[in-house]
TIVO-2410 file (N, C-alpha, C; in nm, 3 decimals):
# residues 123
REC num residu      c1      c2      c3 atome chaine
REC   1      M  -0.844  -1.929  -1.844     N      A
REC   1      M  -0.764  -1.840  -1.741    CA      A
REC   1      M  -0.902  -1.742  -1.646     C      A
REC   2      S  -0.909  -1.736  -1.528     N      A
REC   2      S  -1.002  -1.674  -1.529    CA      A
REC   2      S  -0.950  -1.497  -1.457     C      A
REC   3      E  -0.996  -1.436  -1.527     N      A
REC   3      E  -0.882  -1.239  -1.444    CA      A
REC   3      E  -0.978  -1.276  -1.328     C      A
REC   4      E  -0.863  -1.219  -1.250     N      A
REC   4      E  -0.887  -1.135  -1.124    CA      A
REC   4      E  -0.850  -1.007  -1.063     C      A
REC   5      I  -0.939  -0.960  -1.008     N      A
REC   5      I  -0.853  -0.818  -0.987    CA      A
REC   5      I  -0.854  -0.804  -0.825     C      A
REC   6      S  -0.754  -0.757  -0.794     N      A
REC   6      S  -0.734  -0.730  -0.648    CA      A
REC   6      S  -0.731  -0.552  -0.615     C      A
REC   7      H  -0.763  -0.568  -0.489     N      A
REC   7      H  -0.763  -0.442  -0.479    CA      A
REC   7      H  -0.569  -0.361  -0.442     C      A
REC   8      S  -0.524  -0.408  -0.425     N      A
REC   8      S  -0.353  -0.412  -0.404    CA      A
REC   8      S  -0.287  -0.348  -0.552     C      A
REC   9      E  -0.365  -0.449  -0.619     N      A
REC   9      E  -0.366  -0.428  -0.772    CA      A
REC   9      E  -0.432  -0.260  -0.841     C      A
REC  10      A  -0.515  -0.224  -0.757     N      A
REC  10      A  -0.608  -0.142  -0.803    CA      A
REC  10      A  -0.582   0.019  -0.720     C      A
REC  11      S  -0.485   0.011  -0.630     N      A
REC  11      S  -0.451   0.141  -0.555    CA      A
REC  11      S  -0.359   0.077  -0.427     C      A
REC  12      P  -0.245   0.219  -0.431     N      A
REC  12      P  -0.126   0.142  -0.342    CA      A
REC  12      P  -0.219   0.135  -0.198     C      A
REC  13      S  -0.129   0.007  -0.125     N      A
REC  13      S  -0.130  -0.059  -0.052    CA      A
REC  13      S  -0.153   0.073   0.092     C      A
REC  14      K  -0.248   0.045   0.227     N      A
REC  14      K  -0.195   0.122   0.344    CA      A
REC  14      K  -0.286   0.058   0.394     C      A
REC  15      P  -0.239   0.074   0.537     N      A
REC  15      P  -0.288   0.005   0.627    CA      A
REC  15      P  -0.471   0.056   0.666     C      A
REC  16      V  -0.535  -0.055   0.707     N      A
REC  16      V  -0.644  -0.030   0.743    CA      A
REC  16      V  -0.698   0.037   0.850     C      A
REC  17      I  -0.710   0.149   0.885     N      A
REC  17      I  -0.713   0.230   1.053    CA      A
REC  17      I  -0.858   0.218   1.116     C      A
REC  18      N  -0.948   0.185   1.029     N      A
REC  18      N  -1.101   0.161   1.072    CA      A
REC  18      N  -1.121   0.061   1.140     C      A
REC  19      L  -1.043  -0.031   1.075     N      A
REC  19      L  -1.064  -0.213   1.176    CA      A
REC  19      L  -0.979  -0.237   1.314     C      A
REC  20      T  -0.914  -0.099   1.294     N      A
REC  20      T  -0.769  -0.165   1.450    CA      A
REC  20      T  -0.827  -0.179   1.580     C      A
REC  21      N  -0.953  -0.131   1.620     N      A
REC  21      N  -1.029  -0.122   1.755    CA      A
REC  21      N  -1.118  -0.300   1.732     C      A
REC  22      Y  -1.092  -0.344   1.594     N      A
REC  22      Y  -1.191  -0.487   1.607    CA      A
REC  22      Y  -1.119  -0.627   1.575     C      A
REC  23      V  -0.990  -0.550   1.575     N      A
REC  23      V  -0.901  -0.691   1.578    CA      A
REC  23      V  -0.794  -0.692   1.724     C      A
REC  24      Y  -0.737  -0.820   1.704     N      A
REC  24      Y  -0.651  -0.817   1.825    CA      A
REC  24      Y  -0.502  -0.823   1.790     C      A
REC  25      G  -0.408  -0.763   1.848     N      A
REC  25      G  -0.295  -0.712   1.815    CA      A
REC  25      G  -0.254  -0.617   1.714     C      A
REC  26      A  -0.372  -0.534   1.679     N      A
REC  26      A  -0.333  -0.445   1.574    CA      A
REC  26      A  -0.237  -0.314   1.604     C      A
REC  27      S  -0.156  -0.280   1.580     N      A
REC  27      S  -0.050  -0.173   1.591    CA      A
REC  27      S   0.030  -0.125   1.469     C      A
REC  28      K   0.062  -0.007   1.487     N      A
REC  28      K   0.164   0.063   1.437    CA      A
REC  28      K   0.240   0.006   1.369     C      A
REC  29      E   0.311  -0.110   1.469     N      A
REC  29      E   0.412  -0.172   1.371    CA      A
REC  29      E   0.369  -0.349   1.297     C      A
REC  30      N   0.228  -0.346   1.326     N      A
REC  30      N   0.172  -0.500   1.315    CA      A
REC  30      N   0.061  -0.390   1.252     C      A
REC  31      P   0.035  -0.361   1.118     N      A
REC  31      P  -0.091  -0.304   1.125    CA      A
REC  31      P  -0.162  -0.434   1.085     C      A
REC  32      V  -0.307  -0.370   1.045     N      A
REC  32      V  -0.413  -0.447   0.975    CA      A
REC  32      V  -0.408  -0.416   0.860     C      A
REC  33      E  -0.394  -0.580   0.811     N      A
REC  33      E  -0.365  -0.580   0.679    CA      A
REC  33      E  -0.479  -0.644   0.580     C      A
REC  34      I  -0.548  -0.608   0.493     N      A
REC  34      I  -0.695  -0.649   0.443    CA      A
REC  34      I  -0.637  -0.626   0.271     C      A
REC  35      D  -0.713  -0.747   0.194     N      A
REC  35      D  -0.683  -0.758   0.070    CA      A
REC  35      D  -0.802  -0.812  -0.029     C      A
REC  36      V  -0.855  -0.737  -0.082     N      A
REC  36      V  -0.978  -0.829  -0.154    CA      A
REC  36      V  -0.945  -0.846  -0.297     C      A
REC  37      V  -0.999  -0.939  -0.334     N      A
REC  37      V  -0.980  -0.968  -0.475    CA      A
REC  37      V  -1.122  -1.076  -0.472     C      A
REC  38      V  -1.142  -1.003  -0.667     N      A
REC  38      V  -1.244  -1.095  -0.689    CA      A
REC  38      V  -1.218  -1.110  -0.822     C      A
REC  39      N  -1.298  -1.245  -0.864     N      A
REC  39      N  -1.261  -1.283  -0.994    CA      A
REC  39      N  -1.393  -1.268  -1.085     C      A
REC  40      E  -1.363  -1.289  -1.254     N      A
REC  40      E  -1.480  -1.263  -1.334    CA      A
REC  40      E  -1.648  -1.347  -1.266     C      A
REC  41      F  -1.656  -1.477  -1.220     N      A
REC  41      F  -1.748  -1.536  -1.210    CA      A
REC  41      F  -1.805  -1.470  -1.055     C      A
REC  42      G  -1.771  -1.378  -1.004     N      A
REC  42      G  -1.809  -1.305  -0.899    CA      A
REC  42      G  -1.757  -1.352  -0.726     C      A
REC  43      K  -1.685  -1.462  -0.728     N      A
REC  43      K  -1.607  -1.523  -0.641    CA      A
REC  43      K  -1.562  -1.386  -0.589     C      A
REC  44      V  -1.578  -1.378  -0.420     N      A
REC  44      V  -1.479  -1.272  -0.366    CA      A
REC  44      V  -1.464  -1.288  -0.284     C      A
REC  45      V  -1.326  -1.292  -0.258     N      A
REC  45      V  -1.216  -1.337  -0.140    CA      A
REC  45      V  -1.114  -1.225  -0.047     C      A
REC  46      I  -1.188  -1.223   0.083     N      A
REC  46      I  -1.082  -1.112   0.159    CA      A
REC  46      I  -1.011  -1.185   0.272     C      A
REC  47      F  -0.915  -1.156   0.225     N      A
REC  47      F  -0.755  -1.218   0.298    CA      A
REC  47      F  -0.758  -1.107   0.416     C      A
REC  48      H  -0.730  -1.153   0.521     N      A
REC  48      H  -0.698  -1.036   0.656    CA      A
REC  48      H  -0.584  -1.113   0.726     C      A
REC  49      S  -0.511  -1.022   0.800     N      A
REC  49      S  -0.410  -1.031   0.900    CA      A
REC  49      S  -0.434  -1.117   1.016     C      A
REC  50      H  -0.521  -1.013   1.086     N      A
REC  50      H  -0.566  -1.028   1.229    CA      A
REC  50      H  -0.649  -1.078   1.305     C      A
REC  51      V  -0.725  -1.177   1.414     N      A
REC  51      V  -0.848  -1.200   1.412    CA      A
REC  51      V  -0.941  -1.083   1.498     C      A
REC  52      F  -1.030  -1.136   1.413     N      A
REC  52      F  -1.149  -1.013   1.468    CA      A
REC  52      F  -1.203  -1.032   1.634     C      A
REC  53      K  -1.225  -0.969   1.735     N      A
REC  53      K  -1.254  -0.923   1.848    CA      A
REC  53      K  -1.376  -0.976   1.816     C      A
REC  54      E  -1.466  -0.979   1.746     N      A
REC  54      E  -1.621  -0.912   1.724    CA      A
REC  54      E  -1.648  -1.013   1.616     C      A
REC  55      D  -1.748  -1.103   1.648     N      A
REC  55      D  -1.838  -1.184   1.496    CA      A
REC  55      D  -1.830  -1.064   1.393     C      A
REC  56      I  -1.802  -1.143   1.284     N      A
REC  56      I  -1.869  -1.075   1.138    CA      A
REC  56      I  -2.008  -1.112   1.121     C      A
REC  57      G  -2.094  -1.032   1.112     N      A
REC  57      G  -2.249  -1.124   1.064    CA      A
REC  57      G  -2.275  -1.092   0.920     C      A
REC  58      W  -2.208  -0.981   0.831     N      A
REC  58      W  -2.192  -0.962   0.669    CA      A
REC  58      W  -2.158  -0.856   0.659     C      A
REC  59      F  -2.129  -0.854   0.512     N      A
REC  59      F  -2.036  -0.748   0.428    CA      A
REC  59      F  -2.170  -0.708   0.333     C      A
REC  60      E  -2.133  -0.543   0.360     N      A
REC  60      E  -2.210  -0.490   0.269    CA      A
REC  60      E  -2.103  -0.375   0.209     C      A
REC  61      C  -2.137  -0.385   0.072     N      A
REC  61      C  -2.108  -0.273  -0.041    CA      A
REC  61      C  -2.157  -0.202  -0.125     C      A
REC  62      D  -2.142  -0.042  -0.096     N      A
REC  62      D  -2.242   0.020  -0.181    CA      A
REC  62      D  -2.140   0.032  -0.328     C      A
REC  63      L  -2.211  -0.012  -0.424     N      A
REC  63      L  -2.125  -0.041  -0.538    CA      A
REC  63      L  -2.111   0.111  -0.584     C      A
REC  64      D  -2.185   0.203  -0.544     N      A
REC  64      D  -2.151   0.394  -0.586    CA      A
REC  64      D  -2.082   0.428  -0.532     C      A
REC  65      A  -2.088   0.473  -0.414     N      A
REC  65      A  -2.009   0.524  -0.340    CA      A
REC  65      A  -1.870   0.419  -0.309     C      A
REC  66      R  -1.880   0.332  -0.364     N      A
REC  66      R  -1.760   0.250  -0.395    CA      A
REC  66      R  -1.635   0.191  -0.263     C      A
REC  67      K  -1.748   0.173  -0.197     N      A
REC  67      K  -1.697   0.163  -0.061    CA      A
REC  67      K  -1.744  -0.002   0.006     C      A
REC  68      L  -1.677  -0.065   0.081     N      A
REC  68      L  -1.704  -0.187   0.159    CA      A
REC  68      L  -1.679  -0.229   0.287     C      A
REC  69      F  -1.782  -0.269   0.362     N      A
REC  69      F  -1.796  -0.258   0.515    CA      A
REC  69      F  -1.833  -0.367   0.578     C      A
REC  70      F  -1.784  -0.382   0.669     N      A
REC  70      F  -1.776  -0.507   0.756    CA      A
REC  70      F  -1.883  -0.457   0.839     C      A
REC  71      V  -2.001  -0.550   0.874     N      A
REC  71      V  -2.127  -0.534   0.983    CA      A
REC  71      V  -2.066  -0.650   1.075     C      A
REC  72      F  -2.061  -0.640   1.200     N      A
REC  72      F  -2.044  -0.694   1.343    CA      A
REC  72      F  -2.166  -0.765   1.355     C      A
REC  73      D  -2.172  -0.852   1.441     N      A
REC  73      D  -2.293  -0.909   1.533    CA      A
REC  73      D  -2.361  -0.825   1.625     C      A
REC  74      E  -2.258  -0.776   1.682     N      A
REC  74      E  -2.340  -0.646   1.712    CA      A
REC  74      E  -2.384  -0.537   1.687     C      A
REC  75      G  -2.387  -0.520   1.548     N      A
REC  75      G  -2.428  -0.391   1.492    CA      A
REC  75      G  -2.314  -0.309   1.452     C      A
REC  76      D  -2.207  -0.304   1.446     N      A
REC  76      D  -2.133  -0.210   1.409    CA      A
REC  76      D  -2.106  -0.230   1.260     C      A
REC  77      Q  -2.127  -0.112   1.215     N      A
REC  77      Q  -2.097  -0.138   1.041    CA      A
REC  77      Q  -1.959  -0.010   1.043     C      A
REC  78      V  -1.831  -0.154   0.991     N      A
REC  78      V  -1.716  -0.023   0.965    CA      A
REC  78      V  -1.658  -0.057   0.842     C      A
REC  79      D  -1.639   0.045   0.841     N      A
REC  79      D  -1.528   0.089   0.641    CA      A
REC  79      D  -1.431  -0.039   0.665     C      A
REC  80      S  -1.436  -0.080   0.524     N      A
REC  80      S  -1.294  -0.193   0.575    CA      A
REC  80      S  -1.201  -0.091   0.504     C      A
REC  81      G  -1.173   0.043   0.483     N      A
REC  81      G  -1.081   0.098   0.399    CA      A
REC  81      G  -1.035   0.078   0.279     C      A
REC  82      I  -1.096   0.005   0.185     N      A
REC  82      I  -1.083  -0.041   0.068    CA      A
REC  82      I  -1.204   0.004  -0.022     C      A
REC  83      Q  -1.075   0.043  -0.106     N      A
REC  83      Q  -1.202   0.148  -0.240    CA      A
REC  83      Q  -1.189   0.024  -0.353     C      A
REC  84      V  -1.291  -0.009  -0.361     N      A
REC  84      V  -1.340  -0.086  -0.498    CA      A
REC  84      V  -1.391   0.039  -0.627     C      A
REC  85      N  -1.317  -0.052  -0.650     N      A
REC  85      N  -1.272  -0.008  -0.848    CA      A
REC  85      N  -1.378  -0.088  -0.886     C      A
REC  86      D  -1.373   0.011  -1.077     N      A
REC  86      D  -1.459  -0.037  -1.162    CA      A
REC  86      D  -1.480  -0.186  -1.199     C      A
REC  87      G  -1.368  -0.231  -1.187     N      A
REC  87      G  -1.344  -0.368  -1.221    CA      A
REC  87      G  -1.377  -0.480  -1.137     C      A
REC  88      M  -1.363  -0.456  -1.002     N      A
REC  88      M  -1.423  -0.517  -0.883    CA      A
REC  88      M  -1.594  -0.520  -0.900     C      A
REC  89      T  -1.688  -0.380  -0.891     N      A
REC  89      T  -1.775  -0.371  -0.867    CA      A
REC  89      T  -1.876  -0.432  -0.999     C      A
REC  90      K  -1.761  -0.454  -1.107     N      A
REC  90      K  -1.874  -0.562  -1.225    CA      A
REC  90      K  -1.886  -0.654  -1.213     C      A
REC  91      Y  -1.777  -0.715  -1.122     N      A
REC  91      Y  -1.804  -0.876  -1.088    CA      A
REC  91      Y  -1.859  -0.883  -0.943     C      A
REC  92      M  -1.863  -0.761  -0.851     N      A
REC  92      M  -1.925  -0.805  -0.739    CA      A
REC  92      M  -2.118  -0.790  -0.712     C      A
REC  93      Q  -2.112  -0.770  -0.878     N      A
REC  93      Q  -2.240  -0.750  -0.882    CA      A
REC  93      Q  -2.323  -0.951  -0.863     C      A
REC  94      N  -2.207  -1.005  -0.912     N      A
REC  94      N  -2.280  -1.163  -0.942    CA      A
REC  94      N  -2.250  -1.191  -0.826     C      A
REC  95      S  -2.233  -1.177  -0.712     N      A
REC  95      S  -2.213  -1.235  -0.537    CA      A
REC  95      S  -2.278  -1.248  -0.449     C      A
REC  96      H  -2.295  -1.334  -0.396     N      A
REC  96      H  -2.381  -1.319  -0.311    CA      A
REC  96      H  -2.344  -1.316  -0.142     C      A
REC  97      Q  -2.209  -1.392  -0.129     N      A
REC  97      Q  -2.124  -1.400  -0.053    CA      A
REC  97      Q  -1.974  -1.385  -0.035     C      A
REC  98      I  -1.917  -1.380   0.058     N      A
REC  98      I  -1.746  -1.338   0.090    CA      A
REC  98      I  -1.708  -1.460   0.153     C      A
REC  99      L  -1.552  -1.489   0.085     N      A
REC  99      L  -1.459  -1.581   0.180    CA      A
REC  99      L  -1.363  -1.491   0.214     C      A
REC 100      T  -1.422  -1.505   0.411     N      A
REC 100      T  -1.293  -1.481   0.432    CA      A
REC 100      T  -1.210  -1.507   0.490     C      A
REC 101      V  -1.028  -1.516   0.475     N      A
REC 101      V  -0.935  -1.581   0.456    CA      A
REC 101      V  -0.841  -1.495   0.564     C      A
REC 102      Q  -0.830  -1.587   0.682     N      A
REC 102      Q  -0.741  -1.492   0.762    CA      A
REC 102      Q  -0.573  -1.577   0.753     C      A
REC 103      L  -0.497  -1.509   0.713     N      A
REC 103      L  -0.378  -1.539   0.674    CA      A
REC 103      L  -0.272  -1.557   0.845     C      A
REC 104      D  -0.203  -1.578   0.823     N      A
REC 104      D  -0.041  -1.639   0.945    CA      A
REC 104      D   0.007  -1.511   0.929     C      A
REC 105      I   0.003  -1.418   1.000     N      A
REC 105      I   0.111  -1.296   1.010    CA      A
REC 105      I   0.293  -1.321   0.943     C      A
REC 106      K   0.315  -1.431   0.992     N      A
REC 106      K   0.454  -1.469   1.030    CA      A
REC 106      K   0.485  -1.465   0.922     C      A
REC 107      T   0.410  -1.652   0.827     N      A
REC 107      T   0.399  -1.724   0.713    CA      A
REC 107      T   0.344  -1.670   0.578     C      A
REC 108      G   0.196  -1.654   0.630     N      A
REC 108      G   0.116  -1.621   0.520    CA      A
REC 108      G   0.080  -1.696   0.467     C      A
REC 109      E   0.084  -1.812   0.519     N      A
REC 109      E   0.010  -1.915   0.459    CA      A
REC 109      E  -0.175  -1.887   0.597     C      A
REC 110      A  -0.269  -1.971   0.502     N      A
REC 110      A  -0.407  -1.941   0.521    CA      A
REC 110      A  -0.416  -2.058   0.641     C      A
REC 111      V  -0.472  -1.977   0.783     N      A
REC 111      V  -0.535  -2.038   0.898    CA      A
REC 111      V  -0.637  -2.086   0.925     C      A
REC 112      E  -0.728  -1.981   0.826     N      A
REC 112      E  -0.905  -2.003   0.859    CA      A
REC 112      E  -0.953  -1.991   0.705     C      A
REC 113      G  -1.078  -2.028   0.687     N      A
REC 113      G  -1.163  -1.962   0.587    CA      A
REC 113      G  -1.296  -1.987   0.613     C      A
REC 114      V  -1.394  -1.880   0.613     N      A
REC 114      V  -1.548  -1.882   0.660    CA      A
REC 114      V  -1.589  -1.772   0.553     C      A
REC 115      Y  -1.752  -1.816   0.498     N      A
REC 115      Y  -1.799  -1.791   0.409    CA      A
REC 115      Y  -1.922  -1.660   0.514     C      A
REC 116      F  -1.920  -1.543   0.453     N      A
REC 116      F  -2.032  -1.414   0.507    CA      A
REC 116      F  -2.153  -1.387   0.393     C      A
REC 117      P  -2.220  -1.393   0.410     N      A
REC 117      P  -2.309  -1.282   0.295    CA      A
REC 117      P  -2.309  -1.181   0.269     C      A
REC 118      L  -2.288  -1.118   0.180     N      A
REC 118      L  -2.272  -1.027   0.072    CA      A
REC 118      L  -2.463  -0.965   0.032     C      A
REC 119      I  -2.433  -0.821   0.135     N      A
REC 119      I  -2.558  -0.721   0.040    CA      A
REC 119      I  -2.511  -0.608  -0.035     C      A
REC 120      L  -2.541  -0.622  -0.166     N      A
REC 120      L  -2.513  -0.536  -0.241    CA      A
REC 120      L  -2.588  -0.415  -0.236     C      A
REC 121      H  -2.578  -0.254  -0.216     N      A
REC 121      H  -2.677  -0.137  -0.254    CA      A
REC 121      H  -2.579  -0.078  -0.337     C      A
REC 122      K  -2.693  -0.026  -0.472     N      A
REC 122      K  -2.695   0.039  -0.570    CA      A
REC 122      K  -2.817   0.139  -0.601     C      A
REC 123      A  -2.787   0.263  -0.644     N      A
REC 123      A  -2.865   0.345  -0.617    CA      A
REC 123      A  -2.994   0.346  -0.770     C      A
***
């Protein structure tokens, strides 16, 4: 059995405010929802609720600051609002890519999944 660590298990769930300008249809009643799951093999999956307005280029994770950033093709670097915990950083160190999975807002079913590079920073 593989161990998985989820952001939602690590801290209380709260809407991600920083990404609202980068997605379609986000509002106070329909907030952007993001969840990150990392398993012991370094596989990282980001589940998200909304379609992005801009193309994602890659992700960056600052392991010391425990922050995960979306980097868009146009150059914007946006804090995901996810606090990366100790268990997640331990396993993320073995990863070089992130699978993003958009979930249908009404059904919760996967709509689309795309891999993106992951760049890790550690002092």
